[in-house]
NUSEKOL-217331 format. One record per atom (N, C-alpha, C): residue number from 0; residue in one letter; chain; atom name; x negated, y, z. Coordinates in steps of 0.001 Angstrom, whole numbers, padded with zeros to 6 digits. Example, Ala and Ser with C-alpha at 12.3 -4.5 7.8 and 13.67 -1.06 7.14 Angstrom:
// NUSEKOL-217331
{resi 0 resn a chain A name N px -013190 py -005690 pz 007800}
{resi 0 resn a chain A name CA px -012300 py -004500 pz 007800}
{resi 0 resn a chain A name C px -013200 py -003300 pz 007800}
{resi 1 resn s chain A name N px -012850 py -002250 pz 007080}
{resi 1 resn s chain A name CA px -013670 py -001060 pz 007140}
{resi 1 resn s chain A name C px -012900 py 000030 pz 007870}
// end
This chain:
// NUSEKOL-217331
{resi 0 resn x chain A name N px -346158 py 237024 pz 097805}
{resi 0 resn x chain A name CA px -347094 py 236411 pz 096947}
{resi 0 resn x chain A name C px -346617 py 234599 pz 097060}
{resi 1 resn x chain A name N px -347045 py 233849 pz 096027}
{resi 1 resn x chain A name CA px -346749 py 232505 pz 095681}
{resi 1 resn x chain A name C px -346400 py 231400 pz 097324}
{resi 2 resn x chain A name N px -347862 py 231989 pz 098016}
{resi 2 resn x chain A name CA px -348051 py 231210 pz 098972}
{resi 2 resn x chain A name C px -347309 py 231515 pz 100202}
{resi 3 resn x chain A name N px -346721 py 232517 pz 099997}
{resi 3 resn x chain A name CA px -345797 py 233159 pz 101273}
{resi 3 resn x chain A name C px -346503 py 234327 pz 101541}
{resi 4 resn x chain A name N px -345396 py 235751 pz 102275}
{resi 4 resn x chain A name CA px -345827 py 236393 pz 103358}
{resi 4 resn x chain A name C px -346502 py 237609 pz 101785}
{resi 5 resn x chain A name N px -346758 py 238703 pz 102237}
{resi 5 resn x chain A name CA px -347387 py 240007 pz 101599}
{resi 5 resn x chain A name C px -348691 py 240365 pz 100835}
{resi 6 resn x chain A name N px -348768 py 240816 pz 099970}
{resi 6 resn x chain A name CA px -350250 py 240803 pz 100023}
{resi 6 resn x chain A name C px -350639 py 242143 pz 100541}
{resi 7 resn x chain A name N px -351838 py 241532 pz 101087}
{resi 7 resn x chain A name CA px -353024 py 242443 pz 102235}
{resi 7 resn x chain A name C px -354319 py 242379 pz 101277}
{resi 8 resn x chain A name N px -354493 py 243804 pz 100932}
{resi 8 resn x chain A name CA px -355795 py 243901 pz 099893}
{resi 8 resn x chain A name C px -357329 py 244131 pz 101184}
{resi 9 resn x chain A name N px -356957 py 244183 pz 102448}
{resi 9 resn x chain A name CA px -358084 py 244399 pz 103279}
{resi 9 resn x chain A name C px -358521 py 242550 pz 103656}
{resi 10 resn x chain A name N px -357873 py 241460 pz 103167}
{resi 10 resn x chain A name CA px -357681 py 240143 pz 103388}
{resi 10 resn x chain A name C px -358977 py 239277 pz 102185}
{resi 11 resn x chain A name N px -359590 py 238286 pz 102376}
{resi 11 resn x chain A name CA px -360561 py 237755 pz 101727}
{resi 11 resn x chain A name C px -359752 py 236560 pz 100906}
{resi 12 resn x chain A name N px -358847 py 237366 pz 100121}
{resi 12 resn x chain A name CA px -357910 py 236097 pz 099456}
{resi 12 resn x chain A name C px -358175 py 236323 pz 097422}
{resi 13 resn x chain A name N px -357649 py 235459 pz 096854}
{resi 13 resn x chain A name CA px -357721 py 235289 pz 095667}
{resi 13 resn x chain A name C px -356545 py 234765 pz 094976}
{resi 14 resn x chain A name N px -356364 py 235206 pz 093803}
{resi 14 resn x chain A name CA px -355158 py 234682 pz 092845}
{resi 14 resn x chain A name C px -355512 py 233377 pz 091994}
{resi 15 resn x chain A name N px -354966 py 232173 pz 091714}
{resi 15 resn x chain A name CA px -355310 py 231390 pz 091007}
{resi 15 resn x chain A name C px -354578 py 230390 pz 090051}
{resi 16 resn x chain A name N px -354301 py 230289 pz 089136}
{resi 16 resn x chain A name CA px -353304 py 229928 pz 088499}
{resi 16 resn x chain A name C px -352881 py 228119 pz 088535}
{resi 17 resn x chain A name N px -353790 py 227214 pz 089277}
{resi 17 resn x chain A name CA px -353599 py 226146 pz 089562}
{resi 17 resn x chain A name C px -354487 py 225422 pz 090527}
{resi 18 resn x chain A name N px -354797 py 225943 pz 091441}
{resi 18 resn x chain A name CA px -355331 py 225509 pz 092470}
{resi 18 resn x chain A name C px -354217 py 225773 pz 093808}
{resi 19 resn x chain A name N px -354318 py 225001 pz 094325}
{resi 19 resn x chain A name CA px -353639 py 224714 pz 095358}
{resi 19 resn x chain A name C px -353293 py 225922 pz 096772}
{resi 20 resn x chain A name N px -352919 py 226600 pz 096939}
{resi 20 resn x chain A name CA px -352225 py 227378 pz 098078}
{resi 20 resn x chain A name C px -353244 py 226780 pz 099268}
{resi 21 resn x chain A name N px -353994 py 227818 pz 099724}
{resi 21 resn x chain A name CA px -355069 py 227505 pz 101055}
{resi 21 resn x chain A name C px -356133 py 226727 pz 100635}
{resi 22 resn x chain A name N px -356308 py 226808 pz 099294}
{resi 22 resn x chain A name CA px -358187 py 226134 pz 098789}
{resi 22 resn x chain A name C px -358869 py 227120 pz 099245}
{resi 23 resn x chain A name N px -360176 py 227117 pz 099731}
{resi 23 resn x chain A name CA px -361201 py 227710 pz 100233}
{resi 23 resn x chain A name C px -362438 py 227950 pz 098763}
{resi 24 resn x chain A name N px -362929 py 228670 pz 098430}
{resi 24 resn x chain A name CA px -364056 py 228765 pz 097104}
{resi 24 resn x chain A name C px -364525 py 230206 pz 097373}
{resi 25 resn x chain A name N px -365916 py 229233 pz 097326}
{resi 25 resn x chain A name CA px -367182 py 230340 pz 097273}
{resi 25 resn x chain A name C px -367497 py 230665 pz 096094}
{resi 26 resn x chain A name N px -367560 py 232283 pz 096173}
{resi 26 resn x chain A name CA px -367322 py 232893 pz 094805}
{resi 26 resn x chain A name C px -368732 py 233769 pz 094619}
{resi 27 resn x chain A name N px -369617 py 233723 pz 093802}
{resi 27 resn x chain A name CA px -370744 py 234598 pz 093957}
{resi 27 resn x chain A name C px -370284 py 235602 pz 092287}
{resi 28 resn x chain A name N px -370885 py 236472 pz 092415}
{resi 28 resn x chain A name CA px -370905 py 237521 pz 091240}
{resi 28 resn x chain A name C px -372441 py 237056 pz 090640}
{resi 29 resn x chain A name N px -372389 py 237098 pz 089338}
{resi 29 resn x chain A name CA px -373667 py 236239 pz 088648}
{resi 29 resn x chain A name C px -374430 py 237717 pz 088238}
{resi 30 resn x chain A name N px -373626 py 238776 pz 088451}
{resi 30 resn x chain A name CA px -374339 py 239917 pz 087615}
{resi 30 resn x chain A name C px -375414 py 240442 pz 089064}
{resi 31 resn x chain A name N px -374899 py 240449 pz 090587}
{resi 31 resn x chain A name CA px -375898 py 240838 pz 091357}
{resi 31 resn x chain A name C px -376168 py 239371 pz 092158}
{resi 32 resn x chain A name N px -375780 py 238548 pz 092371}
{resi 32 resn x chain A name CA px -375652 py 237724 pz 093381}
{resi 32 resn x chain A name C px -374551 py 237509 pz 094405}
{resi 33 resn x chain A name N px -374021 py 238561 pz 094498}
{resi 33 resn x chain A name CA px -373037 py 238581 pz 095901}
{resi 33 resn x chain A name C px -372368 py 237697 pz 096451}
{resi 34 resn x chain A name N px -372300 py 237056 pz 097213}
{resi 34 resn x chain A name CA px -371218 py 236098 pz 097364}
{resi 34 resn x chain A name C px -370067 py 235831 pz 098739}
{resi 35 resn x chain A name N px -369407 py 235611 pz 098391}
{resi 35 resn x chain A name CA px -367650 py 235843 pz 099487}
{resi 35 resn x chain A name C px -367470 py 234319 pz 099234}
{resi 36 resn x chain A name N px -366327 py 234284 pz 100401}
{resi 36 resn x chain A name CA px -365252 py 232936 pz 100775}
{resi 36 resn x chain A name C px -364199 py 233251 pz 100558}
{resi 37 resn x chain A name N px -363501 py 233099 pz 100067}
{resi 37 resn x chain A name CA px -362382 py 233754 pz 099203}
{resi 37 resn x chain A name C px -361162 py 232044 pz 099778}
{resi 38 resn x chain A name N px -359553 py 232827 pz 100238}
{resi 38 resn x chain A name CA px -358743 py 231623 pz 099987}
{resi 38 resn x chain A name C px -357471 py 231969 pz 099483}
{resi 39 resn x chain A name N px -357292 py 230887 pz 098502}
{resi 39 resn x chain A name CA px -356314 py 230990 pz 097317}
{resi 39 resn x chain A name C px -355103 py 231230 pz 098341}
{resi 40 resn x chain A name N px -353786 py 232807 pz 097763}
{resi 40 resn x chain A name CA px -352739 py 233049 pz 098131}
{resi 40 resn x chain A name C px -351624 py 233307 pz 097694}
{resi 41 resn x chain A name N px -352310 py 233077 pz 096126}
{resi 41 resn x chain A name CA px -351196 py 233572 pz 095119}
{resi 41 resn x chain A name C px -351503 py 232669 pz 093940}
{resi 42 resn x chain A name N px -350705 py 233123 pz 092755}
{resi 42 resn x chain A name CA px -350854 py 232161 pz 091545}
{resi 42 resn x chain A name C px -350891 py 233506 pz 090768}
{resi 43 resn x chain A name N px -351794 py 233237 pz 089710}
{resi 43 resn x chain A name CA px -352117 py 234465 pz 088574}
{resi 43 resn x chain A name C px -353323 py 234229 pz 088320}
{resi 44 resn x chain A name N px -354132 py 235336 pz 087435}
{resi 44 resn x chain A name CA px -353700 py 236037 pz 086635}
{resi 44 resn x chain A name C px -352980 py 235172 pz 085638}
{resi 45 resn x chain A name N px -352381 py 236393 pz 084920}
{resi 45 resn x chain A name CA px -351321 py 235747 pz 083557}
{resi 45 resn x chain A name C px -351795 py 236428 pz 082221}
{resi 46 resn x chain A name N px -351593 py 237387 pz 082609}
{resi 46 resn x chain A name CA px -352298 py 238700 pz 081328}
{resi 46 resn x chain A name C px -353305 py 238033 pz 080617}
{resi 47 resn x chain A name N px -354357 py 237724 pz 080800}
{resi 47 resn x chain A name CA px -355636 py 237057 pz 080162}
{resi 47 resn x chain A name C px -356032 py 236098 pz 080471}
{resi 48 resn x chain A name N px -356203 py 235147 pz 079359}
{resi 48 resn x chain A name CA px -355864 py 233618 pz 079296}
{resi 48 resn x chain A name C px -357934 py 233376 pz 079834}
{resi 49 resn x chain A name N px -358548 py 234764 pz 079408}
{resi 49 resn x chain A name CA px -359951 py 234386 pz 079993}
{resi 49 resn x chain A name C px -360022 py 234550 pz 081496}
{resi 50 resn x chain A name N px -359590 py 235109 pz 082095}
{resi 50 resn x chain A name CA px -359294 py 235471 pz 083521}
{resi 50 resn x chain A name C px -358972 py 234515 pz 084471}
{resi 51 resn x chain A name N px -360088 py 233822 pz 085172}
{resi 51 resn x chain A name CA px -359591 py 232748 pz 086233}
{resi 51 resn x chain A name C px -359102 py 233045 pz 087556}
{resi 52 resn x chain A name N px -359663 py 234184 pz 087896}
{resi 52 resn x chain A name CA px -359383 py 234503 pz 089496}
{resi 52 resn x chain A name C px -358771 py 236339 pz 089536}
{resi 53 resn x chain A name N px -358301 py 236353 pz 090283}
{resi 53 resn x chain A name CA px -357714 py 237715 pz 090601}
{resi 53 resn x chain A name C px -358185 py 237987 pz 092294}
{resi 54 resn x chain A name N px -358842 py 238743 pz 092549}
{resi 54 resn x chain A name CA px -359343 py 238734 pz 093835}
{resi 54 resn x chain A name C px -359008 py 240383 pz 094452}
{resi 55 resn x chain A name N px -358560 py 239869 pz 095850}
{resi 55 resn x chain A name CA px -358363 py 241055 pz 096649}
{resi 55 resn x chain A name C px -359267 py 242548 pz 096663}
{resi 56 resn x chain A name N px -359115 py 243433 pz 096951}
{resi 56 resn x chain A name CA px -359429 py 244845 pz 096546}
{resi 56 resn x chain A name C px -360939 py 244469 pz 097589}
{resi 57 resn x chain A name N px -360567 py 244043 pz 099238}
{resi 57 resn x chain A name CA px -361700 py 243813 pz 099572}
{resi 57 resn x chain A name C px -362714 py 242534 pz 099340}
{resi 58 resn x chain A name N px -362588 py 241351 pz 098768}
{resi 58 resn x chain A name CA px -363376 py 240740 pz 097973}
{resi 58 resn x chain A name C px -363658 py 241484 pz 097030}
{resi 59 resn x chain A name N px -363590 py 242311 pz 096141}
{resi 59 resn x chain A name CA px -363907 py 242913 pz 095036}
{resi 59 resn x chain A name C px -365210 py 244022 pz 095552}
{resi 60 resn x chain A name N px -364836 py 244459 pz 096855}
{resi 60 resn x chain A name CA px -365851 py 245729 pz 097282}
{resi 60 resn x chain A name C px -366756 py 244666 pz 097636}
{resi 61 resn x chain A name N px -366958 py 243691 pz 098521}
{resi 61 resn x chain A name CA px -367900 py 242289 pz 098716}
{resi 61 resn x chain A name C px -368857 py 242423 pz 097840}
{resi 62 resn x chain A name N px -368189 py 241703 pz 096861}
{resi 62 resn x chain A name CA px -368666 py 241184 pz 095752}
{resi 62 resn x chain A name C px -369510 py 242243 pz 094541}
{resi 63 resn x chain A name N px -369160 py 243600 pz 094934}
{resi 63 resn x chain A name CA px -369776 py 244438 pz 094656}
{resi 63 resn x chain A name C px -369256 py 244962 pz 092597}
{resi 64 resn x chain A name N px -367785 py 244536 pz 092903}
{resi 64 resn x chain A name CA px -367216 py 244306 pz 091445}
{resi 64 resn x chain A name C px -366063 py 245318 pz 091049}
{resi 65 resn x chain A name N px -366205 py 246402 pz 092007}
{resi 65 resn x chain A name CA px -364734 py 247549 pz 091983}
{resi 65 resn x chain A name C px -364977 py 248151 pz 090655}
{resi 66 resn x chain A name N px -365730 py 248939 pz 090679}
{resi 66 resn x chain A name CA px -365870 py 249836 pz 089194}
{resi 66 resn x chain A name C px -365612 py 248878 pz 088219}
{resi 67 resn x chain A name N px -366527 py 247706 pz 087751}
{resi 67 resn x chain A name CA px -366562 py 246865 pz 087021}
{resi 67 resn x chain A name C px -365412 py 246384 pz 086250}
{resi 68 resn x chain A name N px -364542 py 246014 pz 087367}
{resi 68 resn x chain A name CA px -363434 py 245690 pz 087227}
{resi 68 resn x chain A name C px -363439 py 243939 pz 087077}
{resi 69 resn x chain A name N px -363901 py 243641 pz 085809}
{resi 69 resn x chain A name CA px -364268 py 241974 pz 085736}
{resi 69 resn x chain A name C px -365504 py 241851 pz 085860}
{resi 70 resn x chain A name N px -366387 py 240627 pz 086316}
{resi 70 resn x chain A name CA px -367562 py 240250 pz 086080}
{resi 70 resn x chain A name C px -367846 py 238793 pz 086127}
{resi 71 resn x chain A name N px -368810 py 238478 pz 085196}
{resi 71 resn x chain A name CA px -368849 py 236935 pz 085495}
{resi 71 resn x chain A name C px -368838 py 236061 pz 086661}
{resi 72 resn x chain A name N px -368333 py 235415 pz 087560}
{resi 72 resn x chain A name CA px -368716 py 234689 pz 088622}
{resi 72 resn x chain A name C px -369231 py 233365 pz 088866}
{resi 73 resn x chain A name N px -369544 py 232525 pz 089528}
{resi 73 resn x chain A name CA px -369583 py 231373 pz 089727}
{resi 73 resn x chain A name C px -368933 py 231042 pz 090991}
{resi 74 resn x chain A name N px -367658 py 230043 pz 090660}
{resi 74 resn x chain A name CA px -366831 py 229521 pz 092095}
{resi 74 resn x chain A name C px -366873 py 228710 pz 092273}
{resi 75 resn x chain A name N px -367582 py 227935 pz 093478}
{resi 75 resn x chain A name CA px -367771 py 226516 pz 094215}
{resi 75 resn x chain A name C px -366340 py 226436 pz 094824}
{resi 76 resn x chain A name N px -365643 py 225190 pz 094659}
{resi 76 resn x chain A name CA px -364580 py 225010 pz 095210}
{resi 76 resn x chain A name C px -365226 py 224319 pz 097098}
{resi 77 resn x chain A name N px -364738 py 224928 pz 097998}
{resi 77 resn x chain A name CA px -364872 py 224282 pz 099460}
{resi 77 resn x chain A name C px -364266 py 223126 pz 099928}
{resi 78 resn x chain A name N px -362918 py 223185 pz 100039}
{resi 78 resn x chain A name CA px -362008 py 222347 pz 099992}
{resi 78 resn x chain A name C px -360683 py 222859 pz 099812}
{resi 79 resn x chain A name N px -359668 py 221929 pz 099309}
{resi 79 resn x chain A name CA px -358396 py 222078 pz 098824}
{resi 79 resn x chain A name C px -357290 py 221988 pz 100061}
// end
């Protein structure tokens, strides 16, 4: 991972292209209202310019988006 260490799908983490490593983000799934707090630990996603965040499997489960893959979210910076 760009911020050091190895990817751990059971952590509440996310990748973002420009937010500094360690940034805390509150993310809400706009379709179902579920909310999680994540820490940016990696860079990306790079494949799709519309995609802003890439979240871990655990975060995706808590957000209720595993089957959908992509959902509209609201992201609020908690601190950098």
